[in-house]
C-alpha positions as CSV (number, residue, x, y, z in Angstrom):
1,M,-9.2,6.0,-21.7
2,M,-10.1,2.4,-22.4
3,K,-13.1,0.5,-21.2
4,Q,-12.7,-1.2,-17.9
5,E,-14.3,-4.0,-16.0
6,I,-14.0,-4.4,-12.2
7,L,-13.8,-7.8,-10.4
8,I,-14.5,-7.9,-6.6
9,N,-13.5,-11.2,-4.9
10,I,-14.7,-11.6,-1.3
11,T,-13.7,-14.1,1.3
12,P,-14.2,-13.8,5.1
13,Q,-10.5,-13.0,5.6
14,E,-9.9,-10.5,2.7
15,A,-11.4,-8.5,-0.1
16,R,-9.5,-8.3,-3.5
17,V,-10.3,-6.0,-6.4
18,A,-8.9,-6.2,-9.9
19,I,-9.4,-3.5,-12.5
20,V,-9.2,-5.1,-16.0
21,Q,-8.7,-3.4,-19.4
22,Q,-8.6,-5.3,-22.7
23,G,-8.7,-8.6,-20.8
24,V,-5.6,-7.8,-18.7
25,A,-5.4,-6.8,-15.0
26,Q,-4.1,-3.2,-14.7
27,E,-4.5,-2.6,-11.0
28,L,-4.9,-4.8,-7.9
29,Y,-6.2,-3.8,-4.4
30,I,-6.2,-6.1,-1.4
31,E,-7.7,-5.3,2.1
32,R,-7.4,-7.9,4.9
33,T,-10.0,-8.1,7.6
34,L,-7.4,-8.4,10.4
35,S,-5.5,-5.2,9.3
36,R,-8.6,-2.9,9.3
37,G,-8.1,-0.5,12.2
38,L,-10.5,1.9,13.9
39,V,-9.0,5.1,12.7
40,G,-11.7,7.3,11.0
41,N,-14.6,5.5,12.8
42,I,-17.1,7.9,14.4
43,Y,-18.8,6.9,17.7
44,L,-21.4,8.4,20.0
45,G,-19.3,8.2,23.2
46,R,-20.2,8.6,26.9
47,V,-17.9,10.4,29.3
48,I,-17.0,8.0,32.1
49,R,-14.3,10.1,33.8
50,V,-12.8,13.6,33.5
51,L,-9.2,14.1,34.7
52,P,-8.6,17.9,35.3
53,G,-5.0,17.3,36.3
54,M,-4.2,15.7,32.9
55,Q,-6.7,17.9,31.0
56,S,-8.2,14.7,29.5
57,A,-11.1,12.3,29.8
58,F,-11.9,8.7,29.4
59,I,-14.8,7.9,26.9
60,D,-16.8,4.7,26.5
61,I,-17.3,4.0,22.8
62,G,-18.6,0.5,23.2
63,L,-15.2,-1.3,23.0
64,G,-13.8,-3.4,25.7
65,R,-11.4,-0.6,26.8
66,A,-12.2,3.1,27.5
67,A,-10.8,5.5,24.9
68,F,-8.8,8.6,25.6
69,L,-9.6,12.3,24.7
70,H,-7.1,15.1,25.4
71,I,-8.0,18.8,25.6
72,A,-5.9,19.4,22.4
73,D,-8.3,17.2,20.5
74,L,-11.4,18.7,21.9
75,W,-13.0,21.0,19.4
76,Q,-14.4,24.2,20.9
77,P,-16.4,26.9,19.0
78,G,-14.4,29.9,18.0
79,G,-11.1,28.2,19.2
80,K,-7.9,28.6,17.2
81,E,-9.3,30.8,14.4
82,H,-10.4,33.6,16.7
83,H,-7.3,33.0,19.0
84,V,-9.6,32.2,21.9
85,A,-8.0,30.2,24.7
86,P,-9.8,26.9,25.1
87,Q,-11.7,26.3,28.3
88,P,-10.4,23.7,30.7
89,I,-11.8,20.2,30.0
90,E,-13.7,20.1,33.3
91,K,-15.7,23.2,32.2
92,V,-16.7,21.5,28.9
93,L,-17.3,17.8,29.8
94,N,-19.2,16.1,32.6
95,E,-19.4,12.5,33.5
96,G,-22.3,10.8,31.8
97,Q,-22.4,13.3,29.0
98,T,-22.7,11.9,25.4
99,L,-20.6,13.4,22.6
100,M,-19.6,12.5,19.0
101,V,-16.0,11.4,18.7
102,Q,-13.7,10.1,16.0
103,V,-10.8,7.7,16.4
104,I,-7.5,9.3,15.4
105,K,-5.2,6.5,16.8
106,D,-5.8,2.8,17.1
107,P,-5.7,1.0,20.6
108,F,-2.2,-0.3,21.3
109,G,-1.1,-2.7,24.1
110,N,-2.8,-1.5,27.2
111,K,-3.7,1.9,25.8
112,G,-7.2,2.6,24.5
113,A,-8.0,4.4,21.3
114,R,-7.2,8.1,21.1
115,L,-10.2,10.3,20.1
116,S,-10.9,13.7,18.7
117,T,-14.2,15.7,18.5
118,Q,-13.0,17.5,15.4
119,I,-14.9,15.3,12.9
120,S,-13.5,14.8,9.4
121,I,-15.0,12.6,6.6
122,A,-12.8,11.7,3.6
123,G,-14.1,11.6,0.1
124,R,-12.2,10.9,-3.1
125,T,-11.1,14.5,-3.8
126,L,-12.2,16.3,-0.6
127,V,-12.2,15.9,3.2
128,Y,-15.3,17.4,4.9
129,L,-15.0,19.2,8.2
130,P,-18.6,19.7,9.5
131,H,-17.4,22.0,12.4
132,E,-15.0,24.2,10.4
133,P,-16.1,27.1,8.2
134,H,-12.9,27.4,6.1
135,I,-11.5,25.7,3.0
136,G,-7.9,24.3,3.3
137,I,-5.7,23.1,0.4
138,S,-3.2,20.3,0.4
139,Q,0.3,21.6,0.8
140,K,1.4,19.4,-2.1
141,I,-0.5,21.7,-4.5
142,E,2.4,24.2,-4.5
143,S,1.5,26.6,-7.3
144,E,-0.4,29.6,-5.9
145,I,-2.3,30.0,-9.2
146,E,-3.4,26.3,-9.0
147,R,-4.4,26.8,-5.4
148,E,-6.6,29.8,-6.2
149,A,-8.1,28.1,-9.2
150,I,-9.1,24.9,-7.3
151,R,-10.5,27.0,-4.5
152,A,-12.7,28.9,-7.0
153,R,-13.9,25.7,-8.7
154,L,-14.9,24.2,-5.3
155,A,-16.8,27.4,-4.3
156,E,-18.9,27.1,-7.5
157,V,-20.2,23.7,-6.5
158,L,-20.8,24.3,-2.8
159,P,-24.5,24.9,-1.7
160,A,-25.3,28.5,-0.6
161,A,-26.2,27.3,2.9
162,E,-23.0,25.3,3.4
163,K,-21.7,25.8,7.0
164,G,-18.9,23.2,7.1
165,G,-15.4,23.4,5.7
166,Y,-13.3,21.3,3.3
167,I,-9.8,20.2,2.8
168,I,-8.9,19.9,-0.9
169,R,-6.8,16.8,-1.5
170,T,-3.9,16.6,-4.0
171,I,-5.9,14.4,-6.3
172,A,-8.5,17.2,-6.7
173,E,-6.0,19.2,-8.9
174,D,-6.8,16.9,-11.8
175,A,-10.5,16.4,-10.9
176,S,-13.3,17.6,-13.1
177,Q,-16.0,20.0,-11.9
178,E,-18.5,17.1,-12.0
179,E,-16.2,15.0,-9.8
180,L,-16.0,17.8,-7.2
181,A,-19.7,18.2,-7.2
182,N,-20.3,14.5,-6.8
183,D,-17.8,14.4,-3.9
184,V,-19.6,17.3,-2.1
185,L,-22.9,15.5,-2.5
186,Y,-21.5,12.2,-1.2
187,L,-19.9,13.9,1.9
188,R,-23.0,15.9,2.8
189,K,-25.2,12.8,2.5
190,T,-22.8,10.9,4.7
191,W,-22.8,13.6,7.3
192,A,-26.6,13.8,7.3
193,T,-26.7,10.0,7.8
194,I,-24.3,10.2,10.8
195,Q,-26.4,13.0,12.4
196,S,-29.6,11.0,11.9
197,Q,-28.0,7.9,13.5
198,A,-26.9,10.0,16.5
199,Q,-30.4,11.3,17.1
200,R,-32.0,7.8,17.1
201,S,-33.2,6.5,20.4
202,P,-31.3,4.6,21.6
203,A,-28.4,5.6,19.4
204,P,-25.8,3.0,18.5
205,P,-22.3,3.6,19.7
206,L,-20.8,3.2,16.1
207,L,-22.2,5.9,13.9
208,Y,-19.8,5.7,10.9
209,Q,-17.1,3.4,9.8
210,D,-14.6,4.3,7.1
211,L,-15.6,2.6,3.9
212,E,-14.5,-1.0,3.2
213,L,-12.6,-1.7,0.0
214,P,-15.7,-2.7,-2.1
215,Q,-17.6,0.6,-1.3
216,R,-14.4,2.6,-1.9
217,V,-14.3,1.0,-5.4
218,L,-17.8,2.4,-6.1
219,R,-16.9,5.8,-4.8
220,D,-13.4,6.2,-6.2
221,F,-12.8,3.9,-9.2
222,V,-16.0,3.6,-11.2
223,N,-16.3,6.1,-14.1
224,E,-18.0,6.4,-17.5
225,H,-15.5,3.9,-18.9
226,T,-16.6,1.1,-16.5
227,T,-18.7,-1.4,-18.3
228,A,-19.4,-3.9,-15.4
229,I,-18.6,-4.5,-11.7
230,Q,-18.7,-8.2,-10.9
231,V,-19.0,-9.3,-7.3
232,D,-18.7,-13.0,-6.2
233,S,-20.4,-12.6,-2.8
234,R,-24.2,-12.2,-2.7
235,E,-24.0,-10.4,0.6
236,T,-21.5,-7.9,-0.6
237,F,-23.5,-7.5,-3.8
238,Q,-26.6,-6.5,-1.8
239,I,-24.5,-4.1,0.4
240,L,-23.1,-2.4,-2.8
241,L,-26.6,-2.1,-4.3
242,E,-27.8,-0.3,-1.2
243,F,-24.7,1.9,-1.2
244,A,-25.0,2.7,-4.8
245,A,-28.7,3.6,-4.4
246,A,-27.9,6.1,-1.7
247,F,-24.7,7.6,-2.9
248,T,-23.9,6.6,-6.6
249,P,-27.2,5.9,-8.3
250,D,-25.6,5.8,-11.8
251,V,-23.5,2.7,-10.8
252,Q,-26.4,0.4,-9.9
253,A,-27.0,-0.8,-13.4
254,K,-23.3,-1.8,-13.7
255,L,-23.3,-4.1,-10.6
256,Q,-23.5,-7.8,-11.3
257,H,-23.6,-10.8,-9.0
258,Y,-21.1,-13.4,-10.2
259,A,-22.5,-16.9,-9.3
260,D,-20.5,-19.2,-11.5
261,E,-18.6,-22.1,-9.9
262,R,-15.4,-21.1,-11.6
263,P,-13.5,-18.6,-9.4
264,L,-14.1,-15.0,-10.4
265,F,-10.3,-14.2,-10.6
266,D,-9.9,-17.2,-13.0
267,L,-11.8,-15.2,-15.7
268,Y,-8.8,-13.2,-16.6
269,D,-6.1,-15.3,-14.9
270,I,-5.7,-12.8,-12.1
271,E,-4.0,-15.2,-9.8
272,T,-1.2,-15.7,-12.3
273,E,-0.9,-11.9,-12.6
274,I,-0.5,-11.6,-8.8
275,R,2.3,-14.2,-8.8
276,Q,4.0,-12.4,-11.7
277,A,3.7,-9.1,-9.9
278,L,5.8,-10.5,-7.0
279,A,8.6,-11.7,-9.3
280,K,11.7,-9.8,-10.3
281,R,11.5,-10.7,-13.9
282,V,8.7,-9.7,-16.3
283,D,8.8,-11.3,-19.8
284,L,7.7,-9.2,-22.8
285,K,5.8,-10.8,-25.7
286,S,8.6,-10.2,-28.1
287,G,11.2,-12.2,-26.1
288,G,12.7,-9.2,-24.2
289,Y,12.2,-8.8,-20.4
290,L,12.3,-6.4,-17.5
291,I,14.2,-6.9,-14.2
292,L,12.5,-4.9,-11.3
293,D,14.4,-4.4,-8.1
294,Q,12.5,-2.7,-5.2
295,T,14.6,-1.2,-2.4
296,E,13.8,1.1,0.4
297,A,15.4,4.1,-1.4
298,M,14.1,3.5,-4.9
299,T,12.9,1.1,-7.6
300,T,15.1,0.2,-10.5
301,I,13.8,-1.2,-13.8
302,D,16.3,-2.7,-16.3
303,V,15.2,-3.5,-19.9
304,N,16.8,-6.3,-21.8
305,T,16.4,-7.7,-25.4
306,G,16.6,-11.3,-24.3
307,G,15.9,-13.6,-27.3
308,Y,14.2,-10.9,-29.4
309,V,15.8,-10.8,-32.9
310,G,12.7,-10.3,-34.9
311,V,13.5,-7.1,-37.0
312,R,15.9,-6.1,-39.7
313,N,18.8,-4.7,-37.7
314,F,20.0,-4.5,-34.1
315,D,19.1,-0.8,-33.7
316,D,15.5,-1.6,-34.6
317,T,15.5,-4.6,-32.2
318,I,16.5,-2.3,-29.4
319,F,14.0,0.4,-30.4
320,K,11.1,-2.1,-30.6
321,T,12.0,-3.7,-27.3
322,N,12.2,-0.3,-25.5
323,L,8.8,0.7,-27.0
324,E,7.2,-2.5,-25.8
325,A,8.8,-2.1,-22.4
326,T,7.2,1.3,-21.8
327,H,3.7,-0.2,-21.6
328,A,4.8,-3.1,-19.5
329,I,6.6,-0.7,-17.1
330,A,3.5,1.5,-16.7
331,R,1.4,-1.5,-16.0
332,Q,3.8,-3.0,-13.5
333,L,3.9,0.3,-11.6
334,R,0.1,0.1,-11.2
335,L,-0.1,-3.6,-10.5
336,R,2.6,-3.5,-7.8
337,N,1.7,0.0,-6.6
338,L,5.3,1.1,-6.7
339,G,5.9,4.6,-5.4
340,G,8.7,7.1,-4.8
341,I,11.8,7.4,-7.0
342,I,11.9,5.0,-10.0
343,I,14.9,4.7,-12.3
344,V,14.5,3.0,-15.7
345,D,17.5,1.7,-17.6
346,F,16.3,1.3,-21.2
347,I,18.7,-0.5,-23.7
348,D,21.1,2.2,-25.0
349,M,19.9,3.9,-28.1
350,E,22.2,5.9,-30.4
351,N,19.4,7.5,-32.4
352,A,18.0,10.7,-30.7
353,E,14.7,10.2,-32.5
354,H,14.3,6.8,-31.0
355,R,15.0,8.1,-27.5
356,E,12.4,10.8,-28.0
357,A,9.8,8.3,-29.3
358,V,10.4,6.0,-26.3
359,L,10.1,8.8,-23.8
360,K,6.9,10.0,-25.5
361,E,5.4,6.4,-25.5
362,L,6.3,6.1,-21.8
363,S,4.6,9.4,-21.0
364,K,1.5,8.3,-22.9
365,A,1.4,4.9,-21.1
366,L,1.7,6.7,-17.7
367,A,-1.2,9.0,-18.6
368,N,-3.6,6.2,-17.7
369,D,-2.3,6.0,-14.1
370,R,-4.8,7.4,-11.5
371,I,-1.7,8.1,-9.3
372,R,0.3,11.2,-10.1
373,T,3.6,10.5,-11.8
374,S,6.4,12.9,-12.8
375,L,8.7,11.9,-15.7
376,S,12.1,13.4,-16.5
377,G,14.0,12.9,-19.8
378,F,17.1,10.8,-20.3
379,S,20.0,11.6,-18.0
380,Q,23.7,11.9,-19.1
381,L,24.0,8.2,-18.1
382,G,21.1,7.3,-20.3
383,L,18.7,6.6,-17.4
384,V,15.1,7.8,-17.2
385,E,14.2,9.2,-13.8
386,M,10.6,9.4,-12.6
387,T,8.5,9.6,-9.4
388,R,5.2,8.1,-8.5
389,K,3.2,9.3,-5.5
390,R,3.0,6.8,-2.7
391,T,-0.7,6.2,-1.7
392,R,-0.7,2.8,-0.1
393,E,1.5,-0.2,0.6
394,A,3.2,-1.8,-2.3
395,L,1.8,-5.2,-3.2
396,A,5.1,-7.0,-2.2
397,H,5.0,-5.3,1.2
398,L,1.4,-6.4,1.7
399,L,1.8,-10.0,0.6
400,C,5.5,-10.8,1.4
401,E,8.0,-10.4,4.2
402,P,11.9,-10.3,4.1
403,C,13.5,-13.7,3.7
404,P,14.7,-14.9,7.1
405,T,17.7,-16.6,5.5
406,C,19.1,-13.7,3.4
407,S,17.5,-10.8,5.4
408,G,16.5,-9.1,2.3
409,R,19.9,-9.2,0.5
410,G,18.5,-11.5,-2.2
411,Q,21.4,-13.9,-2.0
412,I,23.1,-16.2,0.5
413,K,26.7,-17.4,1.1
414,T,27.6,-20.6,-0.8
415,A,28.0,-23.8,1.2
416,R,31.8,-23.7,0.4
417,T,32.1,-20.1,1.8
418,V,30.4,-21.3,5.0
419,C,32.7,-24.4,5.2
420,Y,35.8,-22.1,5.1
421,A,34.3,-19.8,7.7
422,V,33.8,-22.9,10.0
423,L,37.4,-24.1,9.5
424,R,38.7,-20.6,10.4
425,E,36.6,-20.4,13.5
426,I,37.7,-23.9,14.7
427,L,41.3,-22.8,14.3
428,R,40.7,-19.6,16.2
429,E,38.9,-21.5,19.1
430,A,41.6,-24.2,19.2
431,R,44.2,-21.5,20.1
432,Q,42.0,-20.3,23.0
433,F,40.5,-23.5,24.4
434,N,41.5,-27.1,24.9
435,P,38.4,-29.3,24.5
436,R,38.4,-33.0,24.0
437,E,36.6,-32.6,20.6
438,F,35.0,-30.0,18.3
439,R,31.5,-30.7,16.8
440,I,30.2,-28.8,13.8
441,I,26.4,-28.5,13.7
442,A,25.3,-27.0,10.3
443,S,22.9,-27.4,7.4
444,P,22.8,-30.7,5.4
445,T,24.4,-29.0,2.4
446,V,27.4,-27.8,4.4
447,I,27.8,-31.1,6.2
448,D,27.7,-33.0,2.8
449,L,30.5,-30.7,1.5
450,F,32.6,-31.5,4.5
451,L,32.0,-35.2,3.9
452,E,32.9,-35.0,0.2
453,E,34.9,-32.3,-1.5
454,E,36.2,-30.6,1.7
455,S,37.0,-33.8,3.6
456,Q,40.7,-33.4,2.9
457,N,40.8,-29.8,4.3
458,L,38.9,-30.9,7.4
459,A,41.3,-33.8,7.9
460,M,44.3,-31.5,7.6
461,L,42.8,-29.1,10.2
462,C,42.3,-32.1,12.6
463,D,46.0,-33.0,12.2
464,F,47.1,-29.4,12.7
465,I,45.1,-28.8,15.9
466,G,45.5,-32.3,17.2
467,K,41.8,-32.7,18.0
468,P,39.0,-34.7,16.4
469,V,36.2,-32.9,14.7
470,S,32.7,-34.5,14.4
471,L,29.8,-33.5,12.1
472,Q,26.1,-33.2,12.8
473,A,23.5,-32.1,10.2
474,A,20.6,-30.0,11.4
475,A,17.8,-29.5,8.8
476,S,16.4,-26.6,10.9
477,L,19.5,-24.5,10.1
478,S,19.7,-22.4,7.0
479,Q,22.8,-22.7,4.8
480,E,24.5,-19.7,6.4
481,Q,23.8,-20.8,10.0
482,Y,26.2,-23.1,12.0
483,D,27.3,-23.8,15.5
484,I,30.6,-25.1,16.8
485,V,30.3,-27.0,20.1
486,L,33.3,-27.7,22.3
487,L,33.0,-31.1,24.0
């Protein structure tokens, strides 16, 4: 794996992270302050009301509105594992009682947050369950051999006195023994800190908040290939230094406060990379290009030679373009965080050796991806099918919204098409109604066409229906929108 540098850009409204290799951004992460919810937060709550009829309770966790705890989310010793029926909520909770709770559903409308007393703390490869004694494994690790192997590997790094349980996440399948051990250490330290906070007098309501993006970077992305982590906020830099000292001591030396007047993301032209990661077309250095289309069902990537004619014959041109495209495709998948089914339409290659070489190069380029990918060979139609695990929102979904004019179609009706639709509708209405005059209210481009090239057709319609038709331009209307008013 290549050396990498991590840039962390902080503003009051959002945190942005770019992972850079060989001077080029390979991954982008954005977290907005407004979109951070409460799910995962752990509070020391106080029972303010028990409702036996609903088998639930209202808990004060220091927010403006009381949170809700149902009996199904109330952990009781020896419960489901020993098939012991849970006690009624009024036998377990009393008004004024304090208890540790975790938010499992954000407040919505008039409803408060939903809580659970079954605490879980997420790490990079593991989820720690302080109250559970067993080890669970993600269902996505399907092979029984793999499941047993990862269970045995985890058992080797667990302390002898461990009383809590763990859920092994899918990503742990490819994790090293050292990574598992580091995750166990991080989770146990976090739980110890939470318990210490709860025992303070007076204890704060908020005991633990799920890590913000900068801390998650230190926990999840920094490795032996990371040469530097530059942060452009002094406050965040100090927070990360303290976090590293407590949980990832090896990372401290790599942290740097970036204080230059030039914006941090300008160092490697990251803003341009973000703009390009939202575009359909990606140009290759050779003159070829990719066209990426992201739909709800899948993502399609089309490879084209463009203006590339730099080698001896056409077959070689195609082969070189496809080889170059493999690295651009792998990088775009990471930058845009594209997941699900991905279909790649390489330029057709007659030579079987060329096809095999392109597939091998794509597999090699995808090996650097921290997200699991699965690659199939060329299909009968010459397409390469692959899947990439969905882990978070795609960049386009985070930064963009569907166009209100085309509603996501990617195209709109021409002004002439709209003109003809208007003429048909006036004819239809003239057969049903007998107004003094028809008025067309439409976008300036449609009105201009009626005044110029389509003026003769409009005049013919006026003669045919025997009524005048007036025109009114409305800049607020899109090209497809219009209204016909009967006066």
